[in-house]
DODOTI-794839 format. One record per residue: x, y, z of N, C-alpha, C in turn; residue in one letter; residue number from 1. Coordinates in pm, 1 decimal. Layout:
<pts>
pt nX=X, nY=Y, nZ=Z, caX=X, caY=Y, caZ=Z, cX=X, cY=Y, cZ=Z, type=a, seq=NUM
...
</pts>
This chain:
<pts>
pt nX=340.6, nY=-704.4, nZ=1298.6, caX=482.3, caY=-616.2, caZ=1197.6, cX=385.7, cY=-483.1, cZ=1217.3, type=m, seq=1
pt nX=412.3, nY=-396.0, nZ=1246.4, caX=382.6, caY=-253.0, caZ=1216.4, cX=412.7, cY=-170.4, cZ=1118.1, type=r, seq=2
pt nX=355.3, nY=-170.3, nZ=1052.3, caX=359.1, caY=-106.1, caZ=896.4, cX=350.3, cY=18.7, cZ=860.9, type=i, seq=3
pt nX=403.3, nY=118.4, nZ=846.9, caX=364.9, caY=315.8, caZ=806.6, cX=391.5, cY=269.2, cZ=633.6, type=e, seq=4
pt nX=243.5, nY=288.2, nZ=572.9, caX=250.1, caY=294.0, caZ=422.0, cX=201.2, cY=438.8, cZ=357.0, type=i, seq=5
pt nX=322.5, nY=504.1, nZ=287.7, caX=261.6, caY=625.4, caZ=203.7, cX=252.1, cY=611.4, cZ=131.5, type=e, seq=6
pt nX=144.0, nY=735.7, nZ=121.4, caX=6.9, caY=669.8, caZ=4.3, cX=8.2, cY=811.5, cZ=-137.4, type=l, seq=7
pt nX=42.9, nY=808.4, nZ=-238.4, caX=86.9, caY=857.0, caZ=-318.6, cX=-71.6, cY=841.9, cZ=-473.0, type=f, seq=8
pt nX=-46.5, nY=986.7, nZ=-516.0, caX=-133.6, caY=983.7, caZ=-578.8, cX=-241.8, cY=975.3, cZ=-592.4, type=g, seq=9
pt nX=-390.0, nY=944.2, nZ=-638.3, caX=-508.6, caY=933.5, caZ=-614.8, cX=-578.0, cY=885.4, cZ=-423.9, type=a, seq=10
pt nX=-517.4, nY=834.4, nZ=-418.5, caX=-500.6, caY=790.0, caZ=-307.7, cX=-440.1, cY=846.3, cZ=-107.8, type=l, seq=11
pt nX=-354.2, nY=937.3, nZ=-197.5, caX=-338.3, caY=1031.4, caZ=-100.6, cX=-412.7, cY=1077.8, cZ=-12.4, type=r, seq=12
pt nX=-507.1, nY=1116.6, nZ=-117.0, caX=-625.1, caY=1178.1, caZ=-44.9, cX=-777.6, cY=1105.3, cZ=35.7, type=a, seq=13
pt nX=-721.2, nY=1012.9, nZ=31.5, caX=-795.0, caY=939.5, caZ=114.5, cX=-786.3, cY=934.4, cZ=267.8, type=m, seq=14
pt nX=-670.6, nY=972.5, nZ=259.5, caX=-544.6, caY=951.0, caZ=414.1, cX=-583.9, cY=1070.9, cZ=439.7, type=e, seq=15
pt nX=-611.5, nY=1180.5, nZ=574.6, caX=-554.5, caY=1276.2, caZ=588.6, cX=-424.1, cY=1321.3, cZ=608.8, type=p, seq=16
pt nX=-358.1, nY=1214.0, nZ=660.2, caX=-205.1, caY=1219.2, caZ=694.3, cX=-112.1, cY=1188.5, cZ=536.8, type=e, seq=17
pt nX=-209.6, nY=1155.8, nZ=451.1, caX=-161.2, caY=1101.4, caZ=342.8, cX=-70.8, cY=995.0, cZ=343.0, type=g, seq=18
pt nX=-109.4, nY=869.4, nZ=482.8, caX=-49.2, caY=748.2, caZ=512.3, cX=-86.6, cY=665.0, cZ=610.2, type=s, seq=19
pt nX=-85.7, nY=557.8, nZ=598.3, caX=-174.2, caY=476.1, caZ=696.1, cX=-47.0, cY=343.9, cZ=784.0, type=v, seq=20
pt nX=-111.8, nY=350.6, nZ=844.7, caX=-37.7, caY=251.1, caZ=931.7, cX=-138.8, cY=127.6, cZ=987.6, type=h, seq=21
pt nX=-29.8, nY=19.1, nZ=982.4, caX=-135.1, caY=-140.7, caZ=980.6, cX=-40.9, cY=-239.4, cZ=1050.2, type=l, seq=22
pt nX=-153.1, nY=-328.6, nZ=1092.7, caX=-30.8, caY=-455.7, caZ=1116.0, cX=-71.9, cY=-541.2, cZ=1038.9, type=t, seq=23
pt nX=58.2, nY=-605.2, nZ=1048.9, caX=20.3, caY=-714.7, caZ=936.1, cX=141.5, cY=-867.1, cZ=1044.2, type=i, seq=24
pt nX=157.4, nY=-987.0, nZ=989.6, caX=188.5, caY=-1079.0, caZ=1050.1, cX=301.4, cY=-1093.0, cZ=1033.4, type=r, seq=25
pt nX=425.3, nY=-1122.7, nZ=1070.0, caX=557.7, caY=-1150.5, caZ=1077.5, cX=582.0, cY=-1223.0, cZ=970.8, type=d, seq=26
pt nX=698.0, nY=-1188.3, nZ=874.9, caX=697.9, caY=-1255.8, caZ=747.6, cX=639.6, cY=-1268.0, cZ=624.8, type=g, seq=27
pt nX=500.9, nY=-1193.1, nZ=659.0, caX=455.9, caY=-1137.7, caZ=577.1, cX=490.4, cY=-1109.2, cZ=410.1, type=a, seq=28
pt nX=404.9, nY=-1130.2, nZ=349.3, caX=458.6, caY=-1066.9, caZ=160.8, cX=395.8, cY=-977.9, cZ=150.6, type=c, seq=29
pt nX=458.4, nY=-907.9, nZ=3.8, caX=334.1, caY=-777.9, caZ=-30.3, cX=229.9, cY=-824.4, cZ=-29.8, type=i, seq=30
pt nX=230.7, nY=-925.3, nZ=-137.4, caX=75.4, caY=-973.9, caZ=-195.9, cX=29.4, cY=-923.9, cZ=-45.8, type=a, seq=31
pt nX=40.3, nY=-1036.4, nZ=100.7, caX=-66.0, caY=-1043.4, caZ=217.8, cX=-70.2, cY=-906.3, cZ=237.4, type=d, seq=32
pt nX=19.1, nY=-772.0, nZ=252.3, caX=-5.8, caY=-650.2, caZ=260.7, cX=-78.7, cY=-575.6, cZ=151.9, type=l, seq=33
pt nX=-64.1, nY=-577.8, nZ=25.1, caX=-174.5, caY=-530.5, caZ=-29.6, cX=-323.6, cY=-578.2, cZ=-7.3, type=r, seq=34
pt nX=-372.0, nY=-710.9, nZ=35.2, caX=-451.7, caY=-747.9, caZ=90.7, cX=-528.7, cY=-740.9, cZ=214.0, type=r, seq=35
pt nX=-442.5, nY=-678.3, nZ=317.5, caX=-478.2, caY=-606.3, caZ=431.9, cX=-500.8, cY=-429.0, cZ=432.2, type=v, seq=36
pt nX=-420.9, nY=-365.8, nZ=302.8, caX=-426.8, caY=-260.8, caZ=305.1, cX=-571.0, cY=-241.8, cZ=186.0, type=l, seq=37
pt nX=-617.5, nY=-330.8, nZ=78.2, caX=-746.5, caY=-349.2, caZ=24.5, cX=-869.3, cY=-371.6, cZ=133.3, type=e, seq=38
pt nX=-865.0, nY=-420.2, nZ=259.0, caX=-936.1, caY=-424.9, caZ=284.2, cX=-964.2, cY=-318.3, cZ=394.9, type=a, seq=39
pt nX=-880.3, nY=-256.7, nZ=428.2, caX=-926.2, caY=-125.1, caZ=543.9, cX=-969.6, cY=-24.3, cZ=437.4, type=h, seq=40
pt nX=-911.6, nY=-19.9, nZ=276.7, caX=-944.8, caY=75.9, caZ=180.3, cX=-1141.4, cY=79.2, cZ=196.4, type=a, seq=41
pt nX=-1119.3, nY=-72.7, nZ=155.0, caX=-1317.9, caY=-126.3, caZ=110.1, cX=-1420.3, cY=-34.6, cZ=294.5, type=l, seq=42
pt nX=-1336.0, nY=-61.3, nZ=381.4, caX=-1316.0, caY=-58.6, caZ=523.6, cX=-1393.1, cY=118.7, cZ=550.5, type=q, seq=43
pt nX=-1294.0, nY=245.4, nZ=508.9, caX=-1222.6, caY=334.8, caZ=571.6, cX=-1269.8, cY=443.8, cZ=468.1, type=g, seq=44
pt nX=-1265.2, nY=397.8, nZ=376.3, caX=-1255.7, caY=505.0, caZ=261.2, cX=-1329.5, cY=535.6, cZ=155.0, type=w, seq=45
pt nX=-1429.0, nY=611.0, nZ=199.5, caX=-1586.6, caY=654.9, caZ=107.2, cX=-1555.3, cY=614.0, cZ=-54.8, type=a, seq=46
pt nX=-1467.4, nY=696.9, nZ=-72.6, caX=-1429.6, caY=708.8, caZ=-247.9, cX=-1355.7, cY=604.6, cZ=-333.7, type=r, seq=47
pt nX=-1312.7, nY=515.5, nZ=-253.1, caX=-1265.4, caY=386.1, caZ=-300.8, cX=-1300.2, cY=353.4, cZ=-388.5, type=y, seq=48
pt nX=-1250.1, nY=298.9, nZ=-499.5, caX=-1283.8, caY=224.8, caZ=-632.6, cX=-1224.7, cY=36.3, cZ=-559.8, type=q, seq=49
pt nX=-1320.6, nY=-23.6, nZ=-539.0, caX=-1290.9, caY=-196.4, caZ=-506.8, cX=-1161.0, cY=-255.3, cZ=-641.6, type=p, seq=50
pt nX=-1071.5, nY=-291.1, nZ=-599.1, caX=-979.1, caY=-358.1, caZ=-663.0, cX=-821.7, cY=-231.6, cZ=-742.2, type=g, seq=51
pt nX=-830.2, nY=-103.6, nZ=-671.3, caX=-770.7, caY=6.5, caZ=-757.9, cX=-640.1, cY=-58.3, cZ=-657.8, type=t, seq=52
pt nX=-593.9, nY=-88.4, nZ=-535.9, caX=-492.9, caY=-155.8, caZ=-526.1, cX=-376.3, cY=-225.2, cZ=-630.5, type=l, seq=53
pt nX=-521.4, nY=-386.3, nZ=-686.8, caX=-423.6, caY=-418.0, caZ=-759.4, cX=-310.4, cY=-384.0, cZ=-841.3, type=q, seq=54
pt nX=-339.3, nY=-281.8, nZ=-935.0, caX=-252.5, caY=-243.3, caZ=-1048.6, cX=-169.6, cY=-147.8, cZ=-982.8, type=c, seq=55
pt nX=-146.7, nY=-73.6, nZ=-825.3, caX=-62.0, caY=-43.9, caZ=-793.0, cX=50.8, cY=-86.1, cZ=-751.7, type=c, seq=56
pt nX=145.8, nY=38.2, nZ=-766.5, caX=262.7, caY=-36.0, caZ=-729.3, cX=353.0, cY=-62.4, cZ=-558.7, type=a, seq=57
pt nX=379.3, nY=-136.7, nZ=-538.1, caX=470.0, caY=-140.4, caZ=-415.6, cX=573.8, cY=-97.0, cZ=-354.7, type=f, seq=58
pt nX=673.2, nY=-27.2, nZ=-293.3, caX=804.8, caY=47.7, caZ=-305.1, cX=854.8, cY=14.0, cZ=-128.5, type=a, seq=59
pt nX=1014.5, nY=9.0, nZ=-168.6, caX=1015.6, caY=44.6, caZ=-32.8, cX=1109.3, cY=149.6, cZ=-81.8, type=d, seq=60
pt nX=1253.2, nY=205.5, nZ=-9.2, caX=1329.4, caY=299.9, caZ=-28.0, cX=1431.8, cY=300.3, cZ=-134.9, type=d, seq=61
pt nX=1425.5, nY=173.8, nZ=-184.9, caX=1544.0, caY=111.5, caZ=-263.1, cX=1492.4, cY=78.1, cZ=-394.4, type=m, seq=62
pt nX=1375.1, nY=15.3, nZ=-399.7, caX=1254.8, caY=-65.0, caZ=-522.2, cX=1171.4, cY=-82.3, cZ=-541.6, type=a, seq=63
pt nX=1085.9, nY=-86.7, nZ=-659.8, caX=934.5, caY=-177.3, caZ=-618.4, cX=983.3, cY=-290.9, cZ=-557.4, type=l, seq=64
pt nX=858.8, nY=-323.9, nZ=-519.5, caX=832.5, caY=-476.2, caZ=-473.0, cX=717.0, cY=-574.3, cZ=-533.3, type=l, seq=65
pt nX=759.6, nY=-644.6, nZ=-550.5, caX=662.7, caY=-787.0, caZ=-613.4, cX=597.1, cY=-825.0, cZ=-496.7, type=r, seq=66
pt nX=475.3, nY=-902.3, nZ=-558.0, caX=386.5, caY=-965.0, caZ=-463.0, cX=457.6, cY=-1070.9, cZ=-363.3, type=d, seq=67
pt nX=565.8, nY=-1119.9, nZ=-426.5, caX=612.5, caY=-1249.8, caZ=-321.0, cX=706.2, cY=-1224.0, cZ=-299.1, type=r, seq=68
pt nX=720.0, nY=-1089.9, nZ=-271.9, caX=873.5, caY=-1011.1, caZ=-156.3, cX=846.6, cY=-1015.7, cZ=-27.9, type=d, seq=69
pt nX=864.4, nY=-1033.5, nZ=31.6, caX=869.6, caY=-999.5, caZ=184.6, cX=899.5, cY=-912.6, cZ=230.9, type=p, seq=70
pt nX=755.6, nY=-828.9, nZ=294.6, caX=739.1, caY=-692.5, caZ=364.5, cX=898.6, cY=-650.0, cZ=409.7, type=v, seq=71
pt nX=958.9, nY=-575.6, nZ=376.7, caX=1048.8, caY=-498.9, caZ=440.9, cX=1062.3, cY=-489.4, cZ=601.9, type=p, seq=72
pt nX=1205.6, nY=-565.6, nZ=658.6, caX=1198.2, caY=-534.9, caZ=846.8, cX=1226.4, cY=-396.0, cZ=872.9, type=a, seq=73
pt nX=1232.7, nY=-278.8, nZ=823.2, caX=1202.3, caY=-151.8, caZ=888.6, cX=1034.3, cY=-104.5, cZ=818.8, type=h, seq=74
pt nX=995.2, nY=-172.1, nZ=770.5, caX=790.6, caY=-160.8, caZ=791.5, cX=779.4, cY=-26.9, cZ=697.6, type=g, seq=75
pt nX=859.9, nY=55.9, nZ=605.9, caX=788.3, caY=148.7, caZ=544.8, cX=760.3, cY=129.1, cZ=393.0, type=r, seq=76
pt nX=650.4, nY=149.6, nZ=333.3, caX=652.5, caY=134.7, caZ=236.9, cX=544.7, cY=241.9, cZ=153.8, type=i, seq=77
pt nX=626.4, nY=249.9, nZ=-7.0, caX=531.1, caY=355.4, caZ=-42.1, cX=439.0, cY=275.0, cZ=-143.6, type=a, seq=78
pt nX=294.5, nY=344.8, nZ=-168.8, caX=188.6, caY=301.0, caZ=-275.3, cX=212.9, cY=371.4, cZ=-351.1, type=v, seq=79
pt nX=212.6, nY=325.8, nZ=-524.7, caX=259.1, caY=426.2, caZ=-640.7, cX=145.3, cY=383.6, cZ=-728.3, type=l, seq=80
pt nX=27.8, nY=490.6, nZ=-750.6, caX=-27.7, caY=486.2, caZ=-853.2, cX=22.6, cY=452.1, cZ=-1020.8, type=m, seq=81
pt nX=-55.1, nY=361.2, nZ=-1071.0, caX=-33.1, caY=370.7, caZ=-1235.9, cX=-21.2, cY=569.7, cZ=-1278.4, type=p, seq=82
pt nX=67.4, nY=548.0, nZ=-1353.5, caX=66.4, caY=688.9, caZ=-1417.6, cX=46.1, cY=674.6, cZ=-1566.1, type=v, seq=83
pt nX=4.5, nY=755.9, nZ=-1652.5, caX=49.3, caY=799.5, caZ=-1831.4, cX=50.6, cY=893.5, cZ=-1857.8, type=s, seq=84
pt nX=137.0, nY=933.2, nZ=-1992.3, caX=165.0, caY=1088.5, caZ=-2013.6, cX=266.5, cY=1086.4, cZ=-2114.3, type=g, seq=85
pt nX=269.4, nY=1128.5, nZ=-2085.0, caX=444.7, caY=1170.9, caZ=-2190.6, cX=489.0, cY=1385.8, cZ=-2204.1, type=g, seq=86
</pts>
């Protein structure tokens, strides 16, 4: 399955287009996608801090996705960095 991952926050600066296209196996869950994206980040993003994706939220057009949730069939995911402030 081909996945389009839109990046937000500090991750957006890691890719010139602000998004990544990756291939994962059919039936993969968000935890699988998180691992594939982590491997991509470690290999290609010079400023990436290992483990950063562990604290990021993954979402589709409608909801936040948990690690055990299947990757949506439409193949579009957003990765959101944690934020704080008030």
